[in-house]
PASEBA-1860 file (N, C-alpha, C; in nm, 3 decimals):
! residues 122
1> MERVRGIG> 1.292/-1.433/1.482/1.281/-1.414/1.360/1.125/-1.440/1.323 ~ 1.108/-1.325/1.192/0.960/-1.267/1.139/0.944/-1.426/1.069 ~ 0.798/-1.485/1.125/0.747/-1.535/1.013/0.650/-1.526/0.975 ~ 0.519/-1.532/0.861/0.414/-1.461/0.786/0.391/-1.547/0.890 ~ 0.197/-1.506/0.930/0.095/-1.537/1.028/-0.017/-1.713/0.863 ~ 0.002/-1.593/0.852/-0.084/-1.736/0.679/-0.211/-1.544/0.612 ~ -0.207/-1.648/0.502/-0.233/-1.582/0.380/-0.361/-1.425/0.467 ~ -0.318/-1.343/0.352/-0.385/-1.278/0.406/-0.495/-1.175/0.320
9> GIFFKAKD> -0.446/-1.239/0.139/-0.560/-1.223/0.046/-0.494/-1.332/-0.065 ~ -0.494/-1.320/-0.193/-0.505/-1.331/-0.351/-0.628/-1.291/-0.374 ~ -0.522/-1.184/-0.485/-0.544/-1.158/-0.569/-0.477/-1.119/-0.711 ~ -0.655/-1.170/-0.864/-0.588/-1.138/-0.941/-0.653/-1.147/-1.088 ~ -0.638/-1.089/-1.157/-0.581/-0.997/-1.328/-0.717/-1.048/-1.364 ~ -0.817/-1.019/-1.393/-0.927/-1.048/-1.502/-0.946/-0.937/-1.692 ~ -1.005/-1.008/-1.744/-1.100/-0.929/-1.859/-1.142/-0.871/-1.740 ~ -1.300/-0.966/-1.711/-1.419/-0.888/-1.684/-1.318/-0.867/-1.549
17> PKALARWY> -1.307/-0.824/-1.462/-1.351/-0.888/-1.397/-1.441/-0.918/-1.202 ~ -1.550/-0.819/-1.300/-1.720/-0.841/-1.187/-1.805/-0.942/-1.259 ~ -1.769/-0.950/-1.339/-1.881/-1.122/-1.410/-1.775/-1.171/-1.411 ~ -1.622/-1.237/-1.359/-1.562/-1.350/-1.311/-1.587/-1.278/-1.170 ~ -1.561/-1.315/-1.049/-1.621/-1.260/-0.917/-1.764/-1.356/-0.962 ~ -1.838/-1.284/-1.028/-1.932/-1.377/-1.014/-1.947/-1.520/-1.055 ~ -1.873/-1.519/-1.162/-1.854/-1.662/-1.163/-1.848/-1.793/-1.062 ~ -1.730/-1.715/-0.987/-1.618/-1.799/-0.853/-1.781/-1.780/-0.791
25> AEHLGVPV> -1.853/-1.653/-0.766/-2.050/-1.694/-0.655/-2.061/-1.841/-0.654 ~ -2.125/-1.758/-0.845/-2.212/-1.899/-0.904/-2.136/-2.036/-0.878 ~ -2.014/-2.113/-0.904/-2.019/-2.249/-0.954/-1.939/-2.250/-0.823 ~ -1.918/-2.212/-0.727/-1.798/-2.253/-0.622/-1.881/-2.243/-0.507 ~ -1.917/-2.093/-0.439/-2.006/-2.061/-0.345/-1.910/-1.940/-0.287 ~ -1.775/-1.842/-0.381/-1.697/-1.849/-0.230/-1.798/-1.636/-0.278 ~ -1.786/-1.614/-0.144/-1.785/-1.516/-0.078/-1.811/-1.388/-0.155 ~ -1.971/-1.320/-0.222/-1.888/-1.176/-0.351/-1.968/-1.075/-0.239
33> EEWGGGRF> -1.868/-0.984/-0.221/-1.926/-0.825/-0.097/-2.005/-0.734/-0.235 ~ -1.978/-0.608/-0.145/-2.038/-0.504/-0.304/-1.920/-0.506/-0.333 ~ -1.786/-0.423/-0.294/-1.657/-0.409/-0.366/-1.614/-0.521/-0.482 ~ -1.661/-0.565/-0.471/-1.668/-0.676/-0.590/-1.574/-0.798/-0.565 ~ -1.487/-0.817/-0.413/-1.443/-0.913/-0.340/-1.508/-1.046/-0.260 ~ -1.459/-1.094/-0.197/-1.516/-1.168/-0.027/-1.370/-1.186/0.049 ~ -1.458/-1.219/0.195/-1.366/-1.277/0.235/-1.393/-1.460/0.277 ~ -1.280/-1.474/0.359/-1.322/-1.611/0.405/-1.261/-1.548/0.539
41> VWREHDPR> -1.414/-1.605/0.632/-1.338/-1.535/0.826/-1.286/-1.639/0.826 ~ -1.222/-1.618/0.937/-1.173/-1.776/1.037/-1.105/-1.716/1.149 ~ -1.180/-1.788/1.266/-1.055/-1.765/1.378/-0.955/-1.814/1.394 ~ -0.879/-1.764/1.484/-0.686/-1.860/1.538/-0.739/-1.727/1.697 ~ -0.562/-1.801/1.730/-0.584/-1.710/1.847/-0.492/-1.578/1.846 ~ -0.609/-1.513/1.795/-0.486/-1.391/1.826/-0.619/-1.305/1.925 ~ -0.569/-1.185/1.946/-0.623/-1.112/2.059/-0.685/-1.018/2.011 ~ -0.673/-0.926/1.809/-0.766/-0.922/1.784/-0.901/-0.958/1.810
49> GDASTVWS> -0.946/-1.082/1.758/-1.027/-1.212/1.760/-1.006/-1.273/1.608 ~ -1.166/-1.230/1.558/-1.083/-1.300/1.402/-1.027/-1.257/1.293 ~ -1.035/-1.339/1.204/-0.929/-1.255/1.106/-0.986/-1.336/0.968 ~ -0.921/-1.291/0.877/-0.978/-1.313/0.722/-0.901/-1.325/0.649 ~ -0.897/-1.355/0.504/-0.846/-1.448/0.369/-0.949/-1.349/0.300 ~ -0.871/-1.268/0.181/-0.931/-1.146/0.089/-0.951/-1.205/-0.027 ~ -1.003/-1.225/-0.111/-1.024/-1.233/-0.293/-1.096/-1.142/-0.403 ~ -1.015/-1.111/-0.493/-1.013/-0.994/-0.538/-0.986/-0.998/-0.651
57> TFRADSDY> -1.086/-1.024/-0.749/-1.023/-0.956/-0.893/-0.976/-0.805/-0.910 ~ -0.813/-0.786/-0.992/-0.843/-0.678/-1.056/-0.858/-0.647/-1.242 ~ -0.848/-0.564/-1.307/-0.910/-0.489/-1.379/-0.760/-0.609/-1.516 ~ -0.783/-0.684/-1.592/-0.613/-0.666/-1.672/-0.508/-0.585/-1.643 ~ -0.553/-0.433/-1.686/-0.427/-0.383/-1.759/-0.463/-0.269/-1.545 ~ -0.488/-0.303/-1.426/-0.392/-0.274/-1.290/-0.277/-0.253/-1.343 ~ -0.244/-0.198/-1.345/-0.071/-0.157/-1.276/-0.051/-0.109/-1.086 ~ -0.159/-0.234/-0.993/-0.129/-0.252/-0.882/-0.008/-0.347/-0.845
65> YPGAFMVN> -0.064/-0.464/-0.933/0.073/-0.538/-0.931/0.102/-0.550/-1.124 ~ 0.262/-0.656/-1.130/0.298/-0.740/-1.205/0.211/-0.836/-1.231 ~ 0.258/-0.900/-1.357/0.201/-1.070/-1.341/-0.017/-1.023/-1.330 ~ -0.064/-1.183/-1.378/-0.160/-1.240/-1.336/-0.260/-1.299/-1.169 ~ -0.099/-1.253/-1.102/-0.203/-1.287/-0.967/-0.047/-1.193/-0.836 ~ -0.140/-1.170/-0.693/-0.067/-1.086/-0.588/-0.057/-1.246/-0.471 ~ -0.005/-1.193/-0.448/-0.041/-1.313/-0.327/0.043/-1.188/-0.168 ~ -0.086/-1.184/-0.077/-0.098/-1.083/-0.012/-0.018/-1.138/0.148
73> FRVDDLDA> 0.056/-1.121/0.211/0.084/-1.194/0.340/0.071/-1.173/0.458 ~ -0.015/-1.237/0.548/-0.065/-1.140/0.681/0.140/-1.154/0.776 ~ 0.191/-1.009/0.866/0.248/-1.035/0.935/0.203/-0.947/1.031 ~ 0.311/-0.973/1.184/0.258/-0.962/1.285/0.376/-0.798/1.347 ~ 0.468/-0.842/1.242/0.536/-0.646/1.258/0.610/-0.676/1.091 ~ 0.505/-0.536/1.020/0.589/-0.534/0.893/0.744/-0.469/0.900 ~ 0.844/-0.375/0.979/0.953/-0.334/0.965/1.058/-0.414/1.008 ~ 0.953/-0.524/1.053/1.076/-0.678/1.117/1.067/-0.752/1.007
81> MLAQLRAA> 1.008/-0.712/0.902/0.993/-0.845/0.882/1.030/-0.811/0.701 ~ 1.032/-0.609/0.664/1.141/-0.549/0.582/1.251/-0.640/0.581 ~ 1.310/-0.548/0.742/1.467/-0.521/0.740/1.501/-0.720/0.743 ~ 1.457/-0.803/0.817/1.481/-0.894/0.766/1.488/-0.959/0.615 ~ 1.410/-0.863/0.549/1.420/-0.911/0.381/1.536/-0.854/0.330 ~ 1.550/-0.737/0.331/1.646/-0.641/0.270/1.751/-0.759/0.324 ~ 1.808/-0.741/0.483/1.937/-0.803/0.542/1.960/-0.888/0.423 ~ 1.867/-0.980/0.376/1.900/-1.120/0.285/1.905/-1.101/0.182
89> GVRVDDKV> 1.912/-0.973/0.158/1.890/-0.912/0.058/1.779/-0.970/-0.127 ~ 1.728/-0.983/-0.047/1.568/-0.955/-0.077/1.545/-0.846/-0.142 ~ 1.475/-0.843/-0.293/1.470/-0.684/-0.363/1.336/-0.643/-0.273 ~ 1.302/-0.540/-0.164/1.230/-0.514/-0.118/1.168/-0.343/-0.140 ~ 1.018/-0.234/-0.225/1.017/-0.156/-0.232/1.004/-0.061/-0.106 ~ 1.012/0.074/-0.136/1.102/0.165/-0.046/0.966/0.179/0.051 ~ 0.852/0.231/-0.047/0.725/0.194/0.018/0.683/0.147/0.088 ~ 0.622/0.199/0.151/0.516/0.098/0.280/0.376/0.269/0.327
97> DDSEYGRF> 0.223/0.136/0.275/0.157/0.212/0.252/0.098/0.229/0.398 ~ 0.062/0.324/0.506/-0.077/0.349/0.606/-0.169/0.339/0.543 ~ -0.311/0.272/0.623/-0.427/0.283/0.591/-0.531/0.242/0.704 ~ -0.671/0.300/0.704/-0.743/0.230/0.854/-0.741/0.117/0.853 ~ -0.727/0.048/0.712/-0.637/-0.118/0.680/-0.568/-0.221/0.759 ~ -0.472/-0.088/0.783/-0.314/-0.173/0.824/-0.218/-0.090/0.761 ~ -0.098/-0.203/0.750/-0.030/-0.109/0.678/0.052/-0.205/0.582 ~ 0.148/-0.229/0.455/0.096/-0.242/0.344/0.251/-0.272/0.325
105> GWAHDPEG> 0.299/-0.360/0.281/0.459/-0.304/0.232/0.500/-0.423/0.122 ~ 0.636/-0.414/0.027/0.626/-0.547/-0.026/0.698/-0.521/-0.152 ~ 0.822/-0.681/-0.166/0.863/-0.784/-0.237/0.877/-0.853/-0.281 ~ 0.965/-0.873/-0.352/0.982/-0.927/-0.510/1.048/-1.116/-0.477 ~ 0.982/-1.222/-0.499/1.015/-1.307/-0.492/1.178/-1.371/-0.606 ~ 1.269/-1.472/-0.615/1.296/-1.474/-0.722/1.314/-1.446/-0.870 ~ 1.183/-1.478/-0.882/1.129/-1.522/-0.981/1.015/-1.383/-1.050 ~ 1.122/-1.250/-1.024/1.042/-1.135/-1.036/0.890/-1.141/-0.992
113> NKIELWQP> 0.822/-1.226/-0.836/0.673/-1.188/-0.814/0.626/-1.069/-0.682 ~ 0.613/-0.988/-0.756/0.509/-0.973/-0.607/0.448/-0.964/-0.545 ~ 0.504/-1.010/-0.368/0.403/-0.995/-0.278/0.416/-0.864/-0.186 ~ 0.284/-0.920/-0.152/0.216/-0.811/-0.044/0.204/-0.852/0.064 ~ 0.259/-0.755/0.189/0.327/-0.754/0.318/0.212/-0.708/0.399 ~ 0.130/-0.737/0.450/0.013/-0.677/0.548/0.015/-0.696/0.714 ~ 0.039/-0.586/0.748/0.005/-0.596/0.920/-0.111/-0.555/0.981 ~ -0.230/-0.624/1.010/-0.349/-0.570/1.049/-0.347/-0.441/1.105
121> PA> -0.406/-0.329/1.140/-0.423/-0.295/1.182/-0.428/-0.346/1.320 ~ -0.391/-0.266/1.432/-0.459/-0.330/1.617/-0.516/-0.327/1.669
END
């Protein structure tokens, strides 16, 4: 059975994403990089070495995902996870995105929240 390995990222919408990111940096010490979000780097028993959890704000009118937030789950085998979810009757988007950052796929929980699944690059 395919399982998630951890949280790859947490994304949420904001009226002013840059200002909100600055607030998180100033008041909570959350790292903010030039691209507007940040990473928490952690180590795991993984031949790829260090891994990270990303957080980022999106514009309130972004159509990248519905609702106010989206969680990105890290997986080892995106195709196997998507097939497993489809077999269980879960709503899975047909689109799979391959990029320099890895492979991405999407599914929806029973309440309609969009979930992003991420297989890091090899």
